[in-house]
C-alpha positions in Angstrom: 0.3 -41.0 11.5 -0.5 -43.2 8.3 1.6 -45.9 7.1 3.5 -44.6 3.7 2.9 -47.9 1.9 -0.8 -47.9 2.9 -1.2 -44.1 2.1 0.1 -44.5 -1.4 -2.6 -47.0 -2.2 -5.6 -44.1 -1.2 -7.3 -42.5 -3.6 -10.1 -39.9 -3.7 -13.4 -42.1 -4.0 -14.9 -39.1 -6.4 -11.8 -38.1 -8.8 -9.5 -41.3 -8.1 -6.7 -38.7 -7.5 -4.0 -39.7 -4.5 -4.2 -38.4 -1.2 -1.9 -37.2 0.9 -1.8 -35.9 4.7 -3.5 -32.7 5.2 -0.9 -30.1 6.2 -1.5 -28.3 9.5 -2.9 -25.1 7.8 -5.3 -27.3 6.1 -6.6 -29.1 9.2 -6.6 -25.7 11.0 -8.6 -23.8 8.5 -11.2 -26.7 8.3 -11.7 -26.8 11.9 -12.3 -22.9 12.0 -15.1 -23.6 9.3 -16.5 -26.5 11.9 -16.3 -24.0 15.0 -18.0 -21.6 13.2 -20.5 -23.8 12.1 -20.5 -23.3 8.4 -18.7 -26.5 7.3 -20.8 -28.8 5.5 -19.6 -32.2 4.0 -20.5 -33.3 0.6 -23.3 -35.0 1.6 -25.1 -31.5 2.9 -24.7 -32.5 6.7 -23.0 -30.0 9.0 -20.0 -31.1 10.6 -20.0 -30.3 14.4 -16.8 -32.3 15.7 -13.5 -31.0 15.0 -10.9 -33.3 13.0 -7.9 -34.4 14.6 -6.4 -35.4 11.4 -7.6 -35.7 7.6 -6.5 -36.8 4.2 -6.3 -34.3 1.4 -6.4 -34.4 -2.5 -3.2 -33.7 -4.1 -4.6 -30.5 -5.2 -5.9 -29.8 -1.9 -9.7 -29.6 -3.0 -11.0 -32.1 -1.0 -10.3 -33.1 2.5 -11.6 -36.6 4.1 -11.5 -36.9 7.9 -9.7 -39.5 9.6 -11.4 -41.2 12.7 -9.8 -43.4 15.4 -6.9 -43.7 13.0 -9.2 -44.8 10.2 -9.6 -42.8 6.8 -13.4 -42.0 6.1 -13.2 -42.3 2.2 -16.9 -41.7 1.5 -17.7 -39.2 -1.0 -20.1 -37.5 1.3 -17.8 -37.4 3.9 -15.6 -34.9 2.3 -15.2 -31.2 2.9 -14.3 -29.1 0.1 -11.6 -26.6 0.7 -12.4 -22.9 0.1 
């Protein structure tokens, strides 16, 4: 999905830790939360649209959406993993 060389350059804007593609399980878990209506991003907004793809911090604590093949690396857009 994302070019490996490009992905190697990306870091979490908050913690500066490297990012990786989210696993299918991580993506399914965040989409379940979105469908239940209890997924809020760091900015406090309810996330209503399911994600087709995401990037995760290496520790899996934060997930960032990928929209139209563009990683949205704004701290306020991240969803914290449970």
